C-alpha positions in Angstrom: 0.0 0.0 0.0 1.3 3.4 -0.9 2.0 6.2 1.5 0.0 9.3 0.4 2.9 11.5 1.4 5.0 9.9 -1.3 2.8 11.5 -4.1 1.5 14.6 -2.2 1.8 17.7 -4.4 4.2 20.4 -3.2 2.7 23.4 -1.3 1.5 26.0 -3.8 1.2 23.7 -6.7 -2.5 23.1 -6.4 -4.6 26.1 -7.6 -7.3 27.6 -5.5 -10.0 27.4 -8.2 -12.8 25.1 -9.4 -11.7 21.9 -11.1 -11.8 18.1 -11.4 -9.1 15.8 -10.0 -8.1 12.2 -10.7 -6.3 9.6 -8.5 -4.4 6.9 -10.3 -3.0 3.6 -9.0 0.5 2.2 -9.7 -0.7 0.9 -13.1 -1.9 4.4 -14.1 -5.5 3.3 -13.9 -7.9 6.1 -12.8 -9.4 4.9 -9.5 -11.3 8.0 -8.4 -12.7 11.1 -10.0 -13.9 14.1 -8.0 -14.7 17.8 -8.4 -14.3 20.8 -6.1 -15.0 24.5 -5.8 -11.5 24.9 -4.5 -9.0 22.2 -5.6 -6.5 23.3 -3.0 -8.9 22.9 0.0 -10.5 19.6 -1.3 -7.2 17.8 -2.1 -5.7 18.9 1.2 -8.4 16.8 2.9 -7.0 13.7 1.3 -3.4 14.2 2.6 -4.2 14.3 6.3 -3.1 11.6 8.8 -4.5 8.4 7.3 -5.7 7.3 10.7 -8.1 10.3 10.8 -9.7 9.6 7.4 -12.9 7.7 6.7 -12.0 4.0 6.2 -13.0 4.0 2.6 -11.2 7.2 1.9 -8.1 5.8 3.6 -8.3 2.7 1.3 -8.5 4.9 -1.8 -5.5 7.2 -0.9 -3.3 4.2 0.0 -4.3 2.4 -3.2 -3.5 5.5 -5.3 0.0 6.3 -6.5 -0.5 9.8 -8.0 -3.0 12.6 -8.3 -3.6 15.1 -11.1 -6.2 17.8 -11.7 -7.8 20.0 -14.4 -8.8 23.5 -13.8 -12.2 24.8 -15.2 -13.8 28.2 -15.1 -17.1 27.4 -13.4 -18.7 24.8 -11.1 -21.1 23.7 -13.9 -18.1 22.9 -16.2 -16.6 20.9 -13.3 -19.9 19.0 -12.9 -20.0 18.2 -16.6 -16.3 17.1 -16.8 -16.7 14.9 -13.7 -19.7 13.1 -15.2 -17.8 12.6 -18.5 -14.7 11.2 -16.7 -16.6 8.9 -14.5 -18.4 7.5 -17.5 -15.2 7.1 -19.5 -12.8 5.7 -16.8 -15.3 3.7 -14.6 -13.3 4.4 -11.4 -13.5 1.7 -8.8 -13.8 4.0 -5.8 -16.6 6.2 -7.2 -20.2 5.6 -6.4 -21.7 3.5 -9.3 -25.4 3.0 -9.3 -26.7 -0.2 -10.9 -30.4 -1.1 -11.6 -31.8 -3.4 -8.9 -33.7 -5.1 -11.8 -34.2 -4.7 -15.5 -37.0 -2.2 -16.1 -38.9 -2.2 -19.4 -39.9 1.0 -21.2 -42.5 1.8 -23.9 -40.6 2.9 -27.0 -41.7 4.6 -30.2 -39.0 4.3 -33.0 -39.5 7.7 -34.5 -36.1 7.3 -36.3 -37.7 4.8 -38.7 -39.8 5.6 -41.8 -42.8 3.7 -40.2 -42.5 4.2 -36.5 -43.0 1.1 -34.3 -44.4 0.8 -30.8 -42.6 -1.8 -28.7 -41.3 -2.8 -25.3 -37.6 -2.1 -24.8 -35.0 -2.8 -22.2 -31.4 -1.7 -21.9 -29.6 1.5 -23.0 -31.5 4.2 -24.9 -31.0 4.7 -28.6 -30.9 7.9 -30.5 -34.1 8.9 -32.3 -36.4 6.7 -30.1 -39.0 8.2 -27.8 -39.2 6.4 -24.5 -42.0 6.4 -21.8 -41.4 4.8 -18.4 -39.7 2.8 -17.2 -42.5 0.6 -15.9 -42.5 -2.1 -13.2 -43.9 -4.8 -15.5 -43.8 -5.5 -19.2 -47.4 -6.9 -19.1 -48.6 -3.5 -17.9 -47.1 -1.8 -21.0 -48.7 -4.4 -23.3 -52.1 -4.0 -21.7 -51.9 -0.2 -22.1 -50.7 -0.5 -25.7 -53.5 -2.9 -26.6 -56.1 -0.4 -25.4 -54.5 2.5 -27.2 -54.0 0.7 -30.6 -57.8 1.0 -31.1 -57.4 4.8 -31.3 -53.8 5.0 -32.5 -53.3 2.0 -34.8 -49.5 2.3 -35.0 -47.5 -0.7 -36.2 -46.1 -3.0 -33.5 -44.7 -5.7 -35.8 -41.0 -6.6 -36.2 -39.1 -5.6 -39.3 -39.2 -9.2 -40.6 -43.0 -9.4 -40.4 -43.4 -5.9 -41.9 -41.2 -6.8 -44.8 -43.0 -10.1 -45.5 -46.4 -8.5 -45.4 -45.3 -5.9 -47.9 -44.0 -8.7 -50.2 -47.1 -10.8 -50.1 -49.5 -7.8 -50.2 -51.5 -8.9 -47.1 -51.4 -7.4 -43.7 -51.0 -9.3 -40.5 -53.8 -10.2 -38.1 -53.7 -6.8 -36.3 -54.3 -5.1 -39.7 -57.5 -7.2 -40.2 -58.9 -6.5 -36.8 -58.3 -2.7 -36.9 -55.4 -2.5 -34.4 -52.9 -1.5 -37.1 -53.2 1.0 -39.9 -51.3 -1.5 -42.2 -48.8 0.8 -43.7 -47.0 -2.3 -45.0 -49.7 -2.7 -47.8 -50.2 1.1 -48.3 -53.5 1.6 -46.5 -52.0 4.8 -45.1 -49.1 6.9 -46.3 -45.8 7.3 -44.4 -46.9 10.8 -43.4 -50.3 9.7 -42.1 -48.7 6.8 -40.1 -46.1 9.2 -38.6 -48.9 11.5 -37.5 -50.6 8.6 -35.7 -47.3 7.8 -33.9 -46.8 11.5 -32.9 -50.4 11.6 -31.5 -49.6 8.4 -29.6 -46.5 10.0 -28.1 -48.5 13.2 -27.2 -51.1 11.2 -25.4 -48.5 9.1 -23.5 -46.6 12.3 -22.6 -49.7 13.5 -20.6 -51.5 15.8 -23.1 -54.7 13.8 -22.7 -57.3 16.4 -21.9 -57.2 18.2 -25.3 -57.3 15.0 -27.3 -60.3 13.6 -25.3 -62.1 16.9 -25.7 -61.6 16.7 -29.5 -62.9 13.2 -29.7 -66.0 14.0 -27.7 -66.7 17.0 -29.9 -66.3 14.8 -33.0 -68.7 12.2 -31.4 -71.4 14.8 -30.8 -71.1 16.2 -34.3 -71.4 12.6 -35.8 -74.5 12.0 -33.6 -76.1 15.2 -34.8 -75.4 14.3 -38.4 -77.0 10.9 -37.7 -73.7 9.1 -38.4 -74.4 6.7 -35.5 -71.8 4.1 -36.4 -69.0 6.7 -36.4 -70.3 8.2 -33.2 -70.4 4.7 -31.6 -66.8 4.0 -32.7 -65.7 7.4 -31.2 -67.5 6.6 -28.0 -65.7 3.3 -27.7 -62.4 5.0 -28.5 -62.9 7.5 -25.7 -63.7 4.6 -23.3 -60.6 2.8 -24.3 -58.4 5.9 -23.7 -60.1 6.5 -20.3 -59.3 2.9 -19.3 -55.7 3.3 -20.3 -55.5 6.5 -18.3 -57.0 4.8 -15.2 -53.9 2.4 -15.2 -51.8 5.4 -14.0 -53.0 6.7 -10.7 -53.5 10.4 -10.2 -51.0 11.4 -7.5 -50.8 15.2 -7.9 -53.9 17.2 -8.6 -52.2 20.1 -10.3 -50.9 18.0 -13.3 -47.3 18.5 -12.2 -44.4 17.2 -14.3 -41.8 16.1 -11.7 -39.3 13.4 -10.8 -39.2 12.4 -7.1 -35.9 10.8 -5.8 -35.7 9.1 -2.4 -32.6 7.4 -0.8 -32.4 4.7 1.8 -29.0 3.9 3.1 -26.8 2.3 5.8 -23.1 2.4 6.4 -22.2 0.1 3.5 -24.9 0.4 0.8 -27.6 2.7 -0.5 -30.8 2.3 -2.6 -32.3 5.0 -4.7 -35.9 5.0 -6.0 -37.2 7.4 -8.6 -40.9 8.0 -9.5 -41.5 9.8 -12.8 -44.7 11.9 -12.6 -46.1 13.4 -15.8 -49.4 15.2 -16.0 -50.0 14.4 -12.3 -49.8 10.7 -12.9 -47.0 8.2 -12.2 -45.7 7.3 -15.6 -42.7 5.3 -14.6 -40.6 4.0 -11.7 -37.0 2.7 -11.4 -34.5 1.9 -8.7 -30.7 1.7 -8.2 -28.5 0.2 -5.6 -24.9 1.0 -4.9 -22.0 0.1 -2.6 -20.7 3.1 -0.6 -17.1 2.8 -1.8 -16.4 6.4 -0.9 -17.3 8.5 2.2 -20.6 10.0 0.9 -23.7 11.4 2.7 -27.3 11.6 1.5 -26.6 14.8 -0.4 -23.7 13.3 -2.2 -25.8 10.2 -3.2 -28.4 12.6 -4.6 -25.8 14.4 -6.6 -24.5 11.2 -8.1 -28.1 10.0 -8.8 -28.9 13.3 -10.7 -25.7 12.9 -12.8 -26.6 9.3 -13.8 -30.3 10.0 -14.3 -29.9 13.1 -16.5 -26.4 12.7 -17.9 -27.7 11.4 -21.2 -31.1 13.1 -21.2 -32.1 16.3 -23.0 -35.3 18.3 -23.7 -38.5 17.2 -22.0 -36.9 14.0 -20.6 -35.7 16.4 -17.9 -38.8 17.5 -15.9 -39.7 21.0 -14.8 -39.3 20.0 -11.1 -37.0 17.5 -9.3 -37.8 16.7 -5.7 -35.1 15.3 -3.5 -34.6 14.3 0.1 -31.5 16.5 0.6 -29.9 19.3 -1.4 -26.3 18.8 -2.6 -23.7 21.3 -1.6 -23.5 22.9 -5.1 -27.3 23.1 -5.7 -27.1 26.2 -7.9 -24.6 24.6 -10.2 -26.7 21.4 -10.4 -29.8 23.4 -11.1 -28.0 25.3 -13.9 -26.7 22.1 -15.4 -30.3 20.6 -15.4 -31.6 23.8 -17.0 -29.1 23.6 -19.8 -30.1 20.0 -20.5 -33.8 20.8 -20.5 -33.5 24.1 -22.2 -35.6 25.9 -19.6 -35.6 26.5 -15.8 -35.6 23.4 -13.6 -36.6 23.6 -9.9 -34.5 21.4 -7.6 -35.9 21.4 -4.1 -37.1 19.4 -1.0 -40.9 19.1 -0.7 -42.1 20.6 2.6 -45.8 19.8 2.8 -48.9 18.7 1.0 -49.3 16.0 -1.7 -45.7 16.2 -2.9 -44.3 15.5 0.6 -46.8 12.6 1.0 -45.7 11.1 -2.3 -42.0 11.6 -1.4 -42.7 9.5 1.7 -44.1 6.7 -0.5 -41.0 6.8 -2.7 -38.9 6.6 0.4 -40.7 3.5 1.6 -40.1 1.9 -1.7 -36.4 2.7 -1.4 -36.3 1.1 2.1 -38.0 -2.0 0.8 -35.6 -2.1 -2.2 -32.5 -1.9 0.1 -33.9 -4.6 2.4 -34.6 -6.9 -0.5 -31.2 -6.3 -2.0 -29.3 -7.0 1.2 -31.3 -10.2 1.7 -30.4 -11.4 -1.8 -26.8 -10.3 -1.8 -25.7 -11.4 1.7 -25.3 -15.0 0.7 -23.5 -14.0 -2.6 -20.9 -11.8 -0.8 -20.2 -14.4 1.8 -19.9 -17.2 -0.7 -17.6 -15.3 -3.0 -15.3 -14.3 -0.2 -15.2 -17.9 1.1 -14.5 -19.2 -2.4 -11.5 -16.8 -2.9 -10.2 -17.6 0.6 -10.4 -21.4 -0.2 -8.5 -20.9 -3.5 -5.8 -18.9 -1.8 -5.4 -21.5 0.9 -5.4 -24.5 -1.5 -2.8 -22.9 -3.8 -0.8 -21.4 -0.9 -1.1 -17.9 -2.3 -0.1 -14.8 -0.3 -3.6 -13.3 -0.5 -7.0 -13.9 -2.1 -6.8 -13.8 -6.0 -9.0 -10.8 -6.6 -8.3 -10.9 -10.3 -8.4 -14.3 -12.1 -7.7 -14.8 -15.8 -8.5 -18.1 -17.5 -7.3 -19.4 -20.9 -8.7 -22.1 -23.1 -7.8 -23.4 -26.6 -10.4 -24.6 -29.1 -10.1 -26.1 -32.6 -11.7 -28.6 -34.9 -9.3 -31.4 -36.0 -6.4 -28.9 -36.0 -8.1 -26.2 -38.0 -9.3 -22.7 -37.0 -7.2 -22.8 -33.7 -8.3 -20.1 -31.4 -7.9 -19.2 -27.7 -10.0 -17.2 -25.2 -9.1 -15.2 -22.1 -11.8 -14.4 -19.6 -11.5 -12.2 -16.5 -13.1 -12.6 -13.1 -12.7 -9.8 -10.5 -13.9 -10.3 -6.9 -15.5 -13.6 -8.1 -17.6 -11.9 -10.8 -17.2 -12.0 -14.5 -15.8 -8.7 -16.1 -16.9 -9.2 -19.6 -15.5 -5.9 -20.9 -12.0 -7.3 -20.4 -12.5 -10.7 -22.2 -10.1 -11.2 -25.1 -9.9 -13.7 -27.9 -6.8 -14.8 -29.9 -6.2 -16.4 -33.2 -3.3 -18.8 -32.8 -0.5 -18.0 -35.2 2.0 -20.7 -34.4 4.6 -18.1 -33.5 6.0 -16.7 -30.3 7.8 -13.5 -31.0 10.2 -14.1 -34.0 10.5 -17.8 -33.3 8.6 -20.4 -35.3 7.1 -22.8 -32.9 5.7 -25.4 -35.3 4.8 -25.8 -38.9 1.6 -27.3 -40.5 0.6 -30.4 -38.8 1.1 -31.2 -35.1 -0.6 -28.1 -33.7 -1.7 -29.0 -30.1 -3.1 -27.4 -27.1 0.2 -27.2 -25.2 2.0 -25.2 -27.8 -1.1 -23.0 -28.3 -1.3 -22.4 -24.6 2.4 -21.4 -24.5 1.8 -18.9 -27.3 -1.4 -17.3 -26.0 0.0 -16.8 -22.5 3.2 -15.4 -23.9 1.3 -13.0 -26.1 -0.9 -11.8 -23.3 1.9 -11.1 -20.8 4.3 -9.7 -23.4 1.5 -7.1 -24.1 1.3 -6.5 -20.3 5.0 -5.8 -20.1 4.7 -3.4 -23.0 1.9 -1.4 -21.5 3.7 -1.5 -18.1 6.8 0.0 -19.7 4.8 2.7 -21.3 2.8 3.9 -18.3 4.2 2.8 -14.9 7.9 2.1 -15.1 9.4 5.4 -16.0 12.8 6.1 -14.4 14.3 9.6 -14.3 17.6 8.0 -15.2 16.2 7.2 -18.6 17.0 10.8 -19.6 13.5 11.8 -20.6 11.6 14.8 -19.4 8.9 12.7 -17.7 6.8 9.5 -18.0 4.9 8.8 -21.2 1.6 10.6 -21.3 -1.4 8.4 -20.6 -5.1 9.2 -20.8 -6.0 6.8 -18.0 -8.2 4.6 -20.2 -8.0 0.9 -19.4 -5.4 -0.7 -21.7 -6.2 -4.1 -23.2 -3.6 -6.0 -21.2 -2.4 -3.4 -18.7 -3.4 -5.1 -15.4 -1.8 -8.3 -14.2 -3.9 -11.1 -12.5 -3.0 -12.7 -9.2 -3.9 -16.1 -10.7 -3.8 -17.6 -14.1 -6.1 -20.6 -14.7 -5.7 -22.8 -17.8 -8.2 -25.4 -19.0 -6.2 -28.6 -18.8 -3.8 -30.7 -16.7 -0.1 -30.8 -16.0 1.2 -30.2 -19.7 -0.9 -27.1 -20.1 0.1 -25.7 -16.7 3.8 -26.4 -17.5 3.4 -24.5 -20.8 1.8 -21.5 -19.1 4.5 -21.4 -16.4 7.3 -21.7 -18.9 5.8 -18.8 -20.9 5.8 -16.6 -17.7 9.3 -17.7 -16.7 10.6 -16.8 -20.2 9.2 -13.2 -19.7 10.6 -12.9 -16.2 7.3 -12.8 -14.5 7.4 -14.5 -11.1 4.6 -12.8 -9.2 1.6 -14.4 -11.0 0.4 -17.8 -9.8 -0.6 -20.5 -12.3 -2.9 -23.5 -11.9 -4.9 -25.8 -14.3 -8.3 -27.4 -13.9 -8.5 -30.8 -15.5 -12.0 -31.6 -16.6 -12.0 -35.4 -16.1 -11.8 -35.5 -12.3 -11.9 -31.7 -11.7 -8.3 -31.8 -10.3 -6.3 -28.7 -9.7 -2.7 -28.9 -11.1 0.2 -26.7 -10.0 3.5 -26.2 -11.9 6.2 -28.8 -11.1 3.9 -30.9 -8.9 3.5 -34.7 -9.6 0.2 -34.9 -7.8 -2.9 -32.6 -8.2 -4.6 -30.7 -5.5 -8.0 -32.2 -4.9 -10.7 -29.8 -3.6 -13.8 -31.2 -2.0 -16.8 -31.4 -4.4 -18.7 -29.1 -2.1 -16.0 -26.5 -2.0 -17.0 -23.0 -3.0 -13.4 -22.5 -4.3 -13.8 -25.4 -6.7 -17.2 -24.1 -7.8 -15.7 -20.7 -8.7 -12.8 -22.3 -10.6 -15.3 -24.4 -12.5 -17.3 -21.3 -13.4 -14.2 -19.5 -14.6 -13.1 -22.5 -16.7 -16.5 -23.1 -18.2 -16.9 -19.4 -19.1 -13.5 -19.6 -20.9 -14.5 -22.7 -22.7 -17.8 -21.1 -23.8 -16.1 -18.0 -25.1 -13.5 -20.0 -27.0 -16.2 -22.3 -28.5 -18.2 -19.3 -29.6 -15.2 -17.7 -31.4 -14.0 -21.0 -33.0 -17.5 -21.7 -34.2 -17.9 -18.3 -35.8 -14.6 -18.7 -37.6 -15.6 -22.2 -38.7 -18.9 -21.0 -40.0 -17.3 -18.2 -42.1 -14.9 -20.7 -43.6 -17.4 -23.4 -44.3 -20.1 -21.1 -45.7 -18.1 -20.5 -48.8 -16.8 -24.1 -49.1 -15.3 -24.7 -52.6 -15.0 -21.0 -53.3 -11.9 -21.0 -51.0 -10.1 -22.7 -53.9 -10.9 -20.0 -56.4 -7.7 -17.9 -56.9 -8.0 -14.1 -56.4 -11.5 -14.3 -54.8 -11.5 -12.5 -51.5 -13.8 -13.0 -48.5 -16.1 -10.1 -49.5 -16.8 -11.4 -52.9 -17.2 -15.0 -51.7 -19.9 -13.9 -49.2 -21.5 -11.8 -51.9 -21.8 -14.8 -54.2 -23.2 -17.1 -51.5 -25.7 -14.4 -50.4 -26.8 -13.7 -54.0 -27.5 -17.3 -54.9 -28.4 -18.7 -51.5 -26.0 -21.6 -51.5 -22.9 -22.9 -53.2 -25.1 -25.6 -54.9 -27.2 -23.0 -56.6 -24.1 -21.0 -57.6 -22.7 -24.1 -59.2 -25.8 -24.4 -61.4 -25.7 -20.7 -62.4 -24.5 -19.5 -65.8 -21.6 -17.2 -66.3 -24.0 -14.3 -67.2 -26.0 -14.9 -64.0 -22.7 -14.9 -62.0 -21.8 -11.5 -63.6 -25.0 -10.0 -62.1 -23.4 -10.1 -58.6 -22.0 -6.7 -57.7 -18.1 -6.7 -57.9 -17.9 -9.8 -60.1 -16.6 -9.3 -63.7 -16.8 -11.7 -66.6 -13.3 -13.0 -66.2 -13.9 -13.7 -62.5 -17.2 -15.3 -63.3 -15.6 -17.6 -65.8 -12.9 -18.5 -63.2 -15.6 -19.2 -60.5 -17.7 -21.4 -62.9 -14.6 -23.4 -64.0 -13.5 -23.9 -60.4 -17.0 -25.1 -59.3 -17.4 -27.3 -62.3 -14.3 -29.3 -61.3 -15.1 -29.2 -57.5 -16.6 -32.1 -55.7 -19.9 -31.1 -54.1 -19.1 -31.1 -50.4 -19.5 -29.0 -47.4 -22.6 -27.8 -45.5 -25.6 -26.2 -47.1 -26.7 -22.7 -46.2 -30.2 -21.8 -45.0 -31.0 -18.8 -47.2 -33.6 -17.4 -44.7 -31.3 -17.3 -41.7 -27.8 -17.6 -43.1 -27.1 -20.5 -40.7 -25.2 -23.7 -41.8 -27.3 -26.8 -42.0 -25.6 -29.5 -40.0 -24.5 -32.7 -41.7 -26.8 -35.6 -41.2 -23.8 -37.9 -40.6 -21.7 -36.1 -38.0 -18.1 -36.9 -37.3 -17.5 -39.7 -34.9 -17.0 -38.9 -31.2 -13.6 -37.6 -30.4 -13.0 -36.0 -33.8 -13.0 -32.6 -32.3 -10.5 -31.5 -29.6 -13.0 -29.1 -28.1 -13.2 -30.2 -24.5 -16.3 -30.6 -22.4 -20.0 -30.8 -23.2 -21.4 -28.0 -25.4 -24.4 -26.6 -23.7 
């Protein structure tokens, strides 16, 4: 652990002005981002006696190895820069909210020629209008089903829409009046877009004017004795009122507001948000977070506002935001929200009346969310900690392996040899750092093998060598600068995570003693002696260590063994996925691989145009010339090559592009892919 005094800036170096600061660890990774009205006063707080700091702050400053800052002109700029850096660097010691469950939203794809209404989850997309999120997907579908009677916007997928246009017949919804059937031209694109915009206006809370207009049209139709039209309008009004009743009225003055409540203890916090539009609750969502930094309720609110509105603009930011506590820099936050909305935003604590009562309801939801989260997670935290401790004890490590990397090799009878690297941190998969390798048969400038005889041991040696050679390269660029090198300073680094910049405490290989020996030899050749290596053999689930004649046998009920199995199985799955994709690309073209001068793009264009190699073989030279990028000379070469080729290889499903499996599969044991493919 580093001593904060070793990297403390000299007196007078830190400016007394607003800015954003970053703490970095020994690997130059940004571990904390913060902002301050006065950088000098704020940073001075971190360099007190460590014993007097909050335990989490003390952990952060002793993990860090350097600090740097950027001066800005206003607090609003500091707020914006802090949000950008937190999103970019994902610092481990910053508060990071995560959804306590996956909330669905009602989405209208206004970025398409024919907008579509659908249920969506996950990150928001540009050009799509969102409403919600809602607690349940079925609630969205019930509401949409009622509203399609009045706003018959398309809800079908792109495939169904395209097929209906091809056959000239709408789907069932078009026949029963719940879709205006733009696929067959019943309405123009402009008319369909107007329907979608009316749907959005109604969902946004502008319901009174629309209902009044329908009632007026109904009375006019009745006076003109158009009773069927009047009856249809009456039913439409009833459907819209039923849809409105699904959202309870909570504020009588038709307020547009977001209410944010926080429930917390010493270690964790839960945030609940109610989205109120037109006086009705239009959506709800929740977040939970570990309090990895010393932060109070006001600080949690500030972080929640940044995450909630960091990507929002326009009417997605409401006129009023009600919170349980005001952050220290409330004026700057209010100005930031106003800039995102384009008009004034009120940020305040409700004091009395309906808004205070609703805030109490939101707070109760936050308390229940925190209690439920702690109940679910208690076992997971305990189990993961016990698993890491068991692994450290069984392998005689100095400490728990907080970062584990696992490697696996996959190939099919020696072809398309690939490798995977998966990463687990604190017992959880970190998929953003997964890597995959195409085995080249080389290590550095040395040819390891030629042609036949490729095997898992040599492949393992290559992939481990390549991974850690890249680590040494990144380390030399960022963290190992020596003033005696004669340079003005260390190489500049933007703090973004490098692909191989961070070493694991433990390397796991899928295999037994030979694979473990190959991985250990690769590390020894690079001079790396602070990374432990083990292998997990699938036959008896034995753990092998380098240089040992006998394996380490963990009990079948061991949480450590279970974690190693999860890591190994994930590496196997990732390798199989990559190897299968490469195999599919190679087999899809089949005999076309033998055509000289024909690249991958033109191979795929030919197969896509004709549907399969079999149909391509039956085509004439003139028909082959119709494929974009294929000239007559190339077409003659393709036809000649296919005429002399033996019909072999898998067929291609023209609808899905998938390879149709052979009816007579290879005998068991033909593939070297280990394990059972799930």
